[in-house]
Structures are given as structure tokens and as C-alpha cells.
C-alpha positions as CSV (number, residue, x, y, z in Angstrom):
1,M,3.3,25.0,-29.0
2,H,4.6,25.3,-25.4
3,A,8.3,26.2,-24.9
4,D,9.1,23.2,-23.1
5,S,7.2,20.7,-25.3
6,Q,10.5,19.2,-26.9
7,H,12.7,19.8,-23.8
8,R,14.9,16.7,-23.2
9,I,15.5,15.8,-19.5
10,D,19.0,14.9,-18.8
11,S,19.3,16.4,-15.3
12,I,16.6,15.7,-12.4
13,G,16.4,17.3,-9.2
14,V,14.4,15.9,-6.4
15,V,13.3,17.8,-3.5
16,G,12.6,15.6,-0.5
17,G,14.8,12.9,1.0
18,G,11.9,10.8,2.4
19,D,11.0,7.2,1.2
20,A,9.1,9.0,-1.9
21,G,12.1,11.0,-3.0
22,L,14.5,8.2,-2.7
23,F,12.1,5.8,-4.4
24,A,11.9,8.2,-7.3
25,A,15.4,8.8,-7.6
26,L,16.3,5.1,-7.6
27,A,13.7,4.3,-10.2
28,L,14.8,7.0,-12.5
29,E,18.4,6.0,-12.0
30,R,17.4,2.4,-12.9
31,G,15.2,3.6,-15.9
32,L,17.3,6.2,-17.5
33,D,21.0,5.9,-18.9
34,D,23.5,8.2,-17.4
35,A,20.9,10.7,-16.1
36,E,22.2,13.2,-13.5
37,I,20.0,12.8,-10.4
38,F,20.4,14.6,-7.3
39,V,18.2,14.8,-4.1
40,V,18.1,18.0,-1.8
41,D,16.8,17.6,1.8
42,D,17.7,18.6,5.4
43,F,18.9,15.2,6.0
44,S,19.6,15.9,9.6
45,E,15.8,16.2,10.3
46,D,14.3,13.1,11.9
47,V,12.3,10.7,9.6
48,P,8.8,10.7,10.6
49,A,8.3,7.8,13.0
50,V,5.4,6.0,11.5
51,G,5.4,2.4,10.8
52,K,5.2,1.6,7.0
53,S,2.8,-1.1,5.8
54,T,2.8,-2.2,2.1
55,L,1.0,-4.0,-0.6
56,R,2.6,-6.9,-2.6
57,Y,3.7,-4.7,-5.6
58,L,6.4,-3.3,-3.3
59,L,8.3,-6.5,-3.3
60,T,8.2,-6.2,-7.1
61,F,9.5,-2.6,-7.0
62,L,12.3,-3.3,-4.6
63,H,13.6,-6.6,-5.8
64,E,12.7,-6.6,-9.6
65,R,12.7,-3.0,-10.8
66,L,15.5,-1.6,-8.5
67,E,17.4,-5.0,-8.3
68,I,17.8,-5.0,-4.5
69,P,18.3,-8.4,-3.3
70,P,15.8,-9.6,-0.7
71,S,18.5,-11.1,1.5
72,R,20.3,-7.7,1.7
73,L,17.0,-6.0,2.7
74,V,16.3,-8.4,5.4
75,N,19.7,-7.8,6.7
76,E,19.9,-4.2,6.9
77,V,16.2,-3.0,7.4
78,K,14.0,-3.8,10.4
79,L,11.0,-5.5,8.8
80,A,8.3,-7.9,9.4
81,F,5.8,-9.5,7.1
82,K,2.3,-8.8,6.0
83,S,-0.2,-11.1,4.8
84,T,-3.4,-9.2,5.2
85,V,-5.2,-6.1,6.6
86,Y,-6.9,-7.9,9.4
87,L,-10.2,-6.1,10.3
88,K,-10.3,-7.5,13.8
89,D,-13.2,-5.4,14.7
90,W,-14.8,-3.0,12.0
91,C,-17.9,-1.7,13.7
92,G,-18.6,-5.3,15.1
93,K,-17.7,-7.2,11.9
94,E,-14.4,-9.3,11.7
95,F,-12.8,-10.1,8.2
96,H,-9.7,-9.9,6.1
97,S,-8.5,-7.7,3.2
98,P,-5.7,-10.1,2.0
99,L,-2.7,-9.7,-0.2
100,G,-2.2,-11.4,-3.5
101,K,-4.7,-13.8,-4.7
102,P,-5.4,-16.5,-2.0
103,L,-8.7,-17.5,-3.7
104,P,-9.8,-19.8,-5.3
105,A,-8.4,-22.6,-3.5
106,V,-10.0,-25.0,-5.9
107,S,-7.4,-24.1,-8.6
108,Q,-4.5,-25.5,-6.5
109,T,-3.2,-28.7,-7.8
110,D,-2.0,-30.3,-4.7
111,I,-2.7,-28.8,-1.1
112,T,-0.3,-31.2,0.4
113,A,2.7,-29.7,-1.7
114,P,4.0,-26.2,-1.4
115,V,1.9,-23.7,0.4
116,E,1.7,-21.6,-2.8
117,A,-1.8,-20.8,-3.8
118,T,-2.7,-19.7,-7.5
119,I,-5.7,-18.3,-9.3
120,S,-7.3,-19.5,-12.5
121,T,-7.2,-17.1,-15.5
122,E,-10.1,-16.8,-17.9
123,T,-9.4,-19.5,-20.5
124,L,-11.4,-22.1,-22.3
125,T,-11.3,-24.5,-19.4
126,P,-13.7,-26.4,-17.3
127,E,-11.9,-24.9,-14.4
128,N,-14.1,-21.7,-14.8
129,E,-17.0,-23.7,-13.5
130,A,-15.1,-24.7,-10.5
131,V,-14.2,-21.1,-9.5
132,F,-17.9,-19.9,-9.9
133,D,-18.9,-22.9,-7.7
134,E,-16.2,-22.0,-5.0
135,F,-17.2,-18.3,-4.8
136,Y,-20.9,-19.2,-4.7
137,Y,-20.3,-21.9,-1.9
138,R,-18.2,-19.4,0.0
139,Y,-20.7,-16.5,-0.3
140,E,-23.5,-18.8,1.0
141,T,-21.4,-20.4,3.8
142,D,-19.4,-17.3,4.7
143,E,-16.2,-19.7,4.7
144,Y,-13.1,-17.6,3.8
145,T,-10.5,-19.3,5.7
146,T,-7.2,-19.2,3.9
147,L,-3.4,-19.4,4.7
148,Y,-3.2,-15.8,4.6
149,N,-6.0,-15.2,7.0
150,E,-4.6,-17.9,9.3
151,L,-1.2,-16.3,9.3
152,A,-2.6,-12.9,10.2
153,E,-4.2,-14.4,13.3
154,T,-1.2,-16.3,14.5
155,P,1.4,-14.0,16.4
156,G,5.0,-14.9,15.9
157,K,4.8,-16.6,12.5
158,T,6.2,-15.4,9.3
159,P,5.1,-16.5,5.8
160,M,8.5,-18.2,5.3
161,V,9.5,-21.8,4.9
162,I,12.8,-23.6,4.8
163,D,14.3,-23.6,1.4
164,E,17.7,-25.4,1.3
165,N,18.6,-23.9,-2.0
166,D,17.5,-20.4,-1.6
167,V,17.7,-19.4,2.1
168,F,15.4,-16.2,1.5
169,N,12.7,-16.6,-1.1
170,I,9.4,-15.6,-0.3
171,K,7.7,-17.3,-3.2
172,K,8.4,-20.5,-1.5
173,G,6.2,-19.6,1.4
174,L,3.2,-17.2,0.8
175,P,4.2,-15.6,-2.5
176,D,1.9,-12.6,-2.2
177,A,2.8,-11.4,1.3
178,A,4.3,-7.9,1.6
179,Y,6.4,-6.1,4.4
180,H,6.1,-4.1,7.4
181,F,9.0,-1.5,7.7
182,D,10.5,0.5,10.4
183,S,10.5,3.9,8.8
184,N,13.9,5.1,10.0
185,S,15.9,2.1,9.2
186,L,14.1,1.8,5.6
187,N,15.1,5.4,4.9
188,Q,18.7,5.0,6.1
189,F,19.1,1.8,3.7
190,L,17.6,3.8,0.8
191,R,20.1,6.6,1.3
192,T,23.0,4.0,1.2
193,V,21.6,2.5,-2.1
194,C,21.3,5.9,-3.5
195,G,24.8,6.6,-2.6
196,E,26.1,3.4,-4.0
197,R,24.3,4.2,-7.4
198,G,25.8,7.6,-7.9
199,I,22.8,9.8,-6.8
200,D,24.0,12.7,-5.0
201,L,22.5,13.5,-1.6
202,I,22.7,17.0,-0.8
203,D,22.3,18.2,2.8
204,D,20.5,21.5,2.3
205,R,16.9,23.1,3.1
206,I,15.3,24.7,0.2
207,T,14.0,28.0,0.8
208,D,13.5,29.7,-2.6
209,V,11.8,28.3,-5.9
210,N,12.2,30.5,-8.7
211,V,9.4,30.3,-11.3
212,S,8.5,31.9,-14.7
213,D,6.0,30.9,-17.3
214,G,4.8,28.1,-15.3
215,R,8.1,26.4,-15.1
216,I,10.6,26.2,-12.4
217,D,13.9,27.9,-13.2
218,S,15.8,27.0,-10.2
219,I,15.6,26.0,-6.4
220,A,17.7,27.5,-3.8
221,G,18.7,26.9,-0.1
222,E,22.4,27.7,0.8
223,E,23.4,26.9,-2.7
224,L,21.4,27.3,-6.1
225,Y,20.3,24.2,-7.9
226,E,19.1,23.8,-11.6
227,A,17.8,20.8,-13.5
228,D,15.7,20.0,-16.4
229,L,13.0,18.1,-14.3
230,Y,12.2,18.8,-10.7
231,V,10.6,16.1,-8.6
232,D,8.4,17.4,-5.7
233,A,8.6,14.8,-3.0
234,S,8.3,17.2,-0.1
235,G,5.4,15.8,1.2
236,F,2.1,17.7,2.5
237,R,4.2,21.0,2.3
238,R,4.3,20.6,-1.6
239,L,7.2,23.2,-1.7
240,L,7.5,23.1,-5.4
241,V,4.0,22.6,-6.9
242,S,2.5,25.1,-4.5
243,E,4.5,27.7,-6.4
244,L,2.9,26.5,-9.6
245,E,-0.7,27.0,-8.2
246,V,-1.7,23.4,-9.2
247,P,-5.2,22.8,-8.0
248,F,-5.9,20.2,-5.4
249,R,-8.9,17.9,-5.7
250,E,-10.1,16.8,-2.3
251,F,-11.4,13.4,-1.6
252,D,-14.5,12.9,0.6
253,L,-13.3,11.0,3.5
254,P,-14.1,11.5,7.1
255,V,-10.8,11.3,8.8
256,D,-8.0,14.0,9.0
257,S,-6.0,13.3,12.0
258,A,-3.7,10.7,13.8
259,V,-2.1,10.2,17.1
260,V,0.9,7.5,16.9
261,A,2.9,5.7,19.6
262,T,5.6,3.0,19.5
263,T,6.3,0.2,21.9
264,D,8.9,-2.5,22.3
265,L,7.8,-5.9,21.1
266,P,9.2,-9.4,21.5
267,L,9.5,-11.6,18.3
268,S,7.1,-14.1,19.6
269,E,4.3,-11.4,19.6
270,V,5.1,-10.0,16.0
271,T,2.0,-10.3,13.8
272,S,2.2,-10.6,10.2
273,A,-0.7,-8.3,9.5
274,T,-1.8,-4.8,9.8
275,V,-4.4,-5.1,12.4
276,V,-7.3,-2.7,12.5
277,T,-10.0,-2.0,15.1
278,T,-12.6,0.8,15.3
279,G,-12.9,3.5,17.7
280,E,-15.6,6.2,18.6
281,A,-14.5,8.5,15.9
282,G,-12.1,6.7,13.6
283,W,-10.1,3.6,13.8
284,F,-6.7,2.1,15.5
285,W,-3.8,0.5,13.6
286,Q,-1.1,-1.8,14.7
287,I,1.9,-2.4,12.5
288,D,4.7,-4.6,13.8
289,T,8.3,-4.8,12.7
290,L,11.4,-6.5,14.0
291,D,11.3,-5.1,17.5
292,L,8.8,-2.4,17.6
293,R,4.9,-2.2,17.4
294,D,3.6,1.1,15.8
295,L,0.2,2.0,17.0
296,G,-2.1,4.6,15.8
297,Y,-5.6,6.2,16.1
298,V,-6.8,7.9,12.9
299,Y,-9.8,10.2,13.6
300,S,-12.0,13.0,12.6
301,S,-11.0,16.3,14.4
302,S,-14.6,17.4,13.8
303,H,-16.2,14.7,15.9
304,I,-13.5,14.4,18.8
305,S,-10.9,16.7,20.3
306,D,-7.3,15.9,20.1
307,E,-7.3,15.5,24.0
308,D,-10.3,13.0,23.8
309,A,-8.8,11.2,21.0
310,L,-5.6,10.7,23.1
311,A,-7.5,9.5,26.1
312,E,-9.4,6.8,23.9
313,F,-6.3,5.8,22.4
314,V,-4.5,5.2,25.6
315,E,-7.5,3.6,27.3
316,T,-8.1,1.2,24.2
317,R,-4.7,-0.1,23.7
318,P,-3.5,-3.1,26.0
319,E,0.2,-1.9,25.6
320,P,1.4,0.9,27.9
321,I,1.3,4.3,26.1
322,D,3.0,7.3,27.5
323,P,0.8,10.4,26.5
324,D,4.2,12.6,26.5
325,E,5.7,10.4,23.8
326,V,3.0,10.3,21.2
327,R,3.2,12.0,17.9
328,W,0.5,13.9,16.0
329,Y,-0.4,14.2,12.4
330,R,-2.8,16.3,10.3
331,F,-3.5,15.4,6.6
332,D,-5.6,16.1,3.8
333,S,-7.1,13.4,1.5
334,G,-7.0,14.1,-2.1
335,V,-4.9,14.4,-5.4
336,L,-3.3,17.3,-7.4
337,E,-5.4,17.7,-10.6
338,T,-2.3,18.0,-12.7
339,P,0.5,16.0,-11.0
340,W,3.1,16.9,-13.8
341,A,2.9,20.5,-14.4
342,G,5.7,22.1,-16.7
343,N,8.9,20.9,-15.6
344,C,7.9,19.5,-12.2
345,V,6.4,16.2,-11.2
346,A,4.9,15.7,-7.8
347,I,5.3,12.2,-6.1
348,G,4.5,10.7,-2.7
349,N,2.3,12.7,-0.4
350,A,2.9,15.7,-2.5
351,V,0.9,14.4,-5.3
352,G,-1.9,12.6,-3.4
353,F,-3.1,10.9,-0.2
354,V,-5.8,8.7,0.8
355,E,-6.1,8.1,4.6
356,P,-4.0,5.1,5.6
357,L,-6.4,2.4,6.0
358,Q,-5.3,0.1,3.2
359,S,-1.8,1.0,3.3
360,T,-1.6,2.6,-0.1
361,A,0.7,5.5,0.4
362,L,4.2,3.9,0.1
363,T,3.1,1.2,-2.5
364,T,1.4,4.0,-4.6
365,T,4.6,6.0,-4.5
366,A,6.7,3.0,-5.8
367,H,4.0,2.4,-8.4
368,L,4.1,6.1,-9.7
369,A,7.9,6.3,-9.5
370,D,8.1,3.2,-11.5
371,R,5.7,4.6,-14.2
372,L,7.5,7.9,-14.4
373,A,10.8,6.4,-15.1
374,T,9.3,4.0,-17.6
375,L,7.3,6.7,-19.5
376,L,10.3,8.9,-19.8
377,G,12.4,6.1,-21.1
378,M,9.9,5.1,-23.5
379,H,9.5,8.7,-24.8
380,G,13.1,9.6,-25.4
381,R,13.1,11.7,-22.0
382,I,11.3,14.5,-24.0
383,N,8.9,16.7,-21.8
384,H,6.1,17.2,-23.9
385,A,2.4,17.9,-23.5
386,G,1.4,14.2,-24.6
387,L,3.8,12.5,-22.1
388,R,2.5,14.9,-19.3
389,D,-1.1,14.1,-20.1
390,L,-0.6,10.2,-20.2
391,F,1.2,10.4,-16.8
392,N,-1.4,12.7,-15.2
393,E,-4.4,10.6,-16.5
394,T,-3.0,7.4,-15.1
395,T,-1.9,9.1,-11.8
396,L,-5.3,10.4,-11.4
397,T,-7.0,7.2,-12.1
398,T,-4.7,5.4,-9.6
399,W,-5.6,7.7,-6.8
400,E,-9.3,7.7,-7.8
401,E,-9.5,3.9,-7.5
402,V,-7.6,4.0,-4.1
403,Y,-10.1,6.5,-3.0
404,N,-13.3,4.5,-4.1
405,F,-12.0,1.2,-2.5
406,V,-11.3,2.8,0.8
407,S,-14.4,4.8,0.9
408,L,-16.4,1.4,0.9
409,Y,-15.3,0.9,4.4
410,Y,-17.1,4.1,5.5
411,T,-20.0,4.0,3.0
412,Y,-21.1,0.5,4.2
413,N,-20.1,0.7,8.0
414,S,-22.6,-0.3,10.5
415,G,-21.4,1.8,13.4
416,T,-23.7,3.8,15.7
417,T,-21.8,6.9,16.9
418,A,-22.2,10.1,15.2
419,F,-18.9,9.8,13.4
420,W,-20.0,6.5,11.8
421,E,-23.4,7.5,11.1
422,D,-22.0,10.6,9.2
423,A,-19.3,8.6,7.5
424,R,-22.0,6.7,5.5
425,S,-22.5,9.6,3.4
426,V,-19.0,9.9,1.9
427,N,-18.2,9.4,-1.9
428,P,-22.0,9.0,-3.2
429,N,-20.7,8.4,-6.6
430,P,-21.4,5.0,-8.3
431,I,-18.6,2.5,-8.2
432,P,-18.5,-0.1,-11.0
433,Q,-17.2,-2.8,-9.0
434,V,-19.9,-2.4,-6.5
435,D,-22.5,-2.5,-9.2
436,S,-20.9,-5.6,-10.7
437,Y,-20.8,-7.3,-7.2
438,R,-24.3,-6.7,-6.7
439,E,-25.5,-7.7,-10.3
440,S,-23.2,-10.6,-11.2
441,G,-21.3,-11.6,-8.1
442,F,-17.6,-12.4,-8.4
443,C,-16.1,-11.9,-11.8
444,A,-12.5,-13.2,-12.6
445,P,-9.5,-10.8,-12.8
446,L,-9.7,-10.4,-16.7
447,T,-13.3,-9.7,-16.8
448,R,-12.9,-6.5,-14.6
449,A,-11.0,-4.9,-17.4
450,I,-14.3,-3.7,-18.5
451,L,-15.1,-2.2,-15.1
452,T,-12.1,0.2,-15.0
453,R,-10.6,2.5,-17.4
454,N,-7.2,1.2,-17.4
455,R,-4.9,-1.2,-15.6
456,A,-3.7,1.5,-13.0
457,D,-5.7,-0.3,-10.2
458,L,-3.7,-1.4,-7.0
459,N,-6.8,-3.6,-6.1
460,E,-7.8,-6.8,-8.0
461,Y,-11.5,-7.1,-8.4
462,Y,-11.6,-10.1,-6.1
463,L,-10.6,-7.8,-3.3
464,Y,-13.8,-5.8,-3.8
465,F,-15.7,-9.0,-3.4
466,L,-14.1,-10.0,-0.3
467,V,-14.4,-6.6,1.4
468,L,-18.0,-6.0,0.4
469,K,-18.9,-9.4,1.7
470,G,-17.0,-8.8,5.0
471,L,-18.9,-5.5,5.3
472,G,-22.1,-7.2,5.0
473,V,-23.1,-5.9,1.6
474,D,-25.4,-8.3,-0.2
475,S,-25.0,-9.5,-3.8
476,E,-28.6,-9.7,-5.3
477,F,-27.0,-12.1,-7.9
478,Y,-26.2,-14.7,-5.3
479,E,-29.1,-13.7,-3.0
480,T,-31.6,-14.8,-5.8
481,L,-29.6,-17.6,-7.4
482,E,-30.7,-21.2,-6.8
483,H,-27.6,-23.3,-7.5
484,D,-26.3,-26.6,-6.3
485,P,-22.3,-26.4,-6.4
486,D,-20.4,-29.5,-7.7
487,P,-20.0,-31.8,-4.7
488,A,-16.3,-32.3,-5.6
489,V,-15.8,-28.5,-5.5
490,I,-17.3,-28.4,-2.0
491,E,-15.0,-31.3,-0.9
492,R,-12.0,-29.4,-2.3
493,I,-12.8,-26.4,-0.3
494,E,-13.3,-28.3,2.7
495,A,-10.2,-30.1,2.4
496,Y,-8.0,-27.1,1.9
497,T,-9.9,-25.4,4.9
498,D,-9.1,-28.4,7.0
499,S,-5.4,-28.2,6.0
500,V,-4.7,-24.7,6.8
501,H,-4.2,-24.9,10.5
502,R,-1.9,-27.9,10.0
503,R,0.0,-26.2,7.3
504,M,0.8,-23.3,9.5
505,D,3.4,-25.6,11.1
506,D,5.5,-25.2,7.8
507,F,6.0,-21.6,8.5
508,L,9.1,-20.5,10.3
509,S,8.6,-18.4,13.6
510,Y,10.2,-15.1,13.6
511,E,12.9,-16.2,16.0
512,E,13.7,-19.1,13.6
513,F,13.7,-16.9,10.5
514,Y,16.1,-14.1,11.8
515,H,18.4,-16.7,13.4
516,A,18.6,-18.6,10.2
517,F,18.7,-15.5,7.8
518,H,20.0,-12.5,9.6
519,P,23.8,-12.6,10.3
520,G,24.6,-11.2,13.7
521,F,21.0,-11.1,14.8
522,D,22.2,-12.3,18.3
523,D,24.9,-9.6,18.5
């Protein structure tokens, strides 16, 4: 038996004061009673200036797990909302990767009432036939209009509606919308919350990691620090796990670089979506926050030089971009094979990264921070092999599923440049959700349990359906099926579709939202 198999964790040292490290510290503080938690970083360094796009789970993490009131978040952090990843031009195709469950519309009980959509669960109910008819009809007609999509294509609109009883309750608008964050204001806010909750933020730069027998004995900068468990949240530097020589499994994706810029933005132009368009050797992003637009070009350094990528970036975007003010990033896509090794757990970019197309980094970090705190609490804080194996297995599965999902955009692209032609060869491994889509069309959420190894997925099965359809991938099931949908279902879909544009009037503009719910907004 390994010496640490019965080691109780009462003190936790986090290396890295970025969002990943602070998320981990806050989750551990909430999940463990009276644990001593400290975060070490050079807090004088600037926070990487990259806009943060998130998925719906992050709202659950912030407001339910960490118990941060939504009203406080919107008052102290520069944020906007997000309803979809809007593929405005993906190699000539236009479609959405929406958040939440905007389909099926036929399960809504009253399209004239609140703008909240729901989805049927698999139960003994005739509703299942209506759901089947809806997806068949939408596949045949290519009609995927939803409130989420319409919001994404309407600058200046939030997913919020007036609620006299609860002035900031996203569930009264589009319940599955998410956030866009300004990275600096989010990080400063998380530091404040850490201080309020007794988490010690230590301003120091770690320069030494003392290791013996596969464990970290201590870490040191200007001072020496010891803990029962160390969390490596140092990003791509991997200051701690690199000393433990943990193998890194690379993901087969075609991009490895990004050039980023930020421009000012009036509230009337804030878009509640991550907007994506394609370039010669990669793709462009647009992420809007309260008064800033974050822009980036993610590209392959083996297909285009940095200089040519910058030139294409500047020429493609309508906003004025100063070439001297851009920022550059290099990254590897992959995951550590043993995220928890000995008494060290990696989190954030230190454990894994899949290129940023689907906004997975921050949300996956929160998901794994939550899981780490939960597993520790449910296992008596004992660092033993079984707990490490459980965390490692579910962490790897989470990242593998993210990788599989993102790889679809490359495998099934229809681009014609050398980059896009080469990109079609990524990830040749079979993906169960793709096989199911081809063979049996849409499967409702509970059915997909047989398609994946556990519930670690960030992407519901319906999202595979929408993205594969948007990419132009045919489902043999629907292509060969001869079926007449119930006319009542078709009427229901058409009524919902016709109502979408009108119901956009119910949503607050960004000016209205911030004037109503952000004290001192005009100051």
C-alpha cells in the first residue's frame, strides 16, 4: 500500500491565482468544513486579457454551488450574456450551437406565456411522439428558429425580462443563457470573494518545488509553503505536475495559436452570443462584455505565419485593430493522463485544454473544481488510490468528450484551403453520438446514457444533433424514412416560429438592463 493511501487532507495549497485557482479554492472552501486553504501567485502580474465565454453550468456553479447572488455578480463584474455559439460563417454554413435545451418547442405548454422553453423527459407519455415528429420535421425543412438563435442575431438585447418581484432572475427570461466575462473584472471579483471567505491570498512567485517519492513535500518562493494537498492551477506552465513527470496526452486538433485584440463597444451593439467566422487557416471569435469587444483569430502556425495571420485578422474584422496592441498566445490541446498524482491535483489549463471554439475552458474548470470538492467531502478527505482513480477517470472522460465534440467542426468542415482540407483528417476515432445520429436520428437526453461512459459530458446529445445537421452531415435514418408528421405538431412548430420575433420585444436591451439593475451605472 502506498504511503499516502490513508493521508487526510486538512490543508490545501493552490498554485495559481487565475480563475482556475480561485474557482478551486472557493469550491473547496464551500465543500469542506474548516479546511485551511491558501492561494500563492504573483498577484502583481496582469491577468491574461482574453474574453471569457461560458456554458450554462457556470451559472449553477457560481450561484448555487458558491452561493454568489446574481445581483452581486452583475453589479461588480463587467459581463454580458450568451445564448449560443453563433457560427455565422463556418466554411460557408450558418448555424447555431445553442445553450440549454431550446428544443423541442412542442413541449411548451403556452407559447404566449413566459419565454421559457422546456424539454420532454422520457416517460410513458404520448408527448414522445410529438417530440419525434418535431425533430423529423425540423430535419426535413431545416427550420431551427428559436428564441436563443434570434437573440444571438439581435445586437443590443439581453435574455432578461422585467420581473417586479425579483429584479435579476435569469430563469424568468431565457433560463439556459450563460455569461460573457471581462477577464480582469472577473478575477478581481473572485479575489474579493476569496478574502471574504477566509482563503489566504499570498503574493509570491513559486520558484522551487520539492519532490520525493512521487509526492510534493513543499513549495517555495520567498517563503516555504507546505500543505496536505497541492492544486496546480498554473496554466500551461504546469509548475507542479511537471516536477512529477505526469504524461500528457495530445488531442489531434489543427490549431495551436491565437492573436487577440480588444475594442470599445457601445451597449447598443453588445451581442448575446459568441460569434464565430472562419478564416484561411482557422477561425475568428467575437466575445462582447459590458463595454468591450474581445476579438481573436485562432489559427494553425504550420499553415500560416504569425505575420500573415495578423494581417488577415486586421483586414477581416470591421473594427479598427492596432497591430501594435494585439496579444499572442500559443497552446497545446490535450489532457494529463493522471490529473491527480500523489498529493497534487491539476486543474484549469494545467490539466487540459481543447482549443476555444466551444467555450469549454472556464466551464470545465468549474465543473472539475466542484467534482474535486464533492469527492473529497464524500470520501472523508482521505487521499487514497481509489479516490484518485475515480477523479482521474471522470476528468479524462470529460475532456475526451469535449475533444470529440469540438473535433466534429473540423472533421465535417467543407472548407477549400489547405488548412481546412488537412483539418478533415483529425480525430479518426469513432464517436458514439455520431453513429447514433446517423443510424437513429435524434435520441432524447436519457437515451444517450447508453452512448457515453458516464454523466461527465458537458454537451447534451441534442447538441450533437444540431451541430451535425448544421455542418451538413446526413442522418441515414431520416434520409430513408417515409413519415408524415402529425399536422398538429407542425402547426405547433409554425406557431412557435412565428412568435419568436414578436417575443423578442419582451427582452430588455442592455441599456435598460444596466440602468435598472446596476446601481451607479451612469456614474
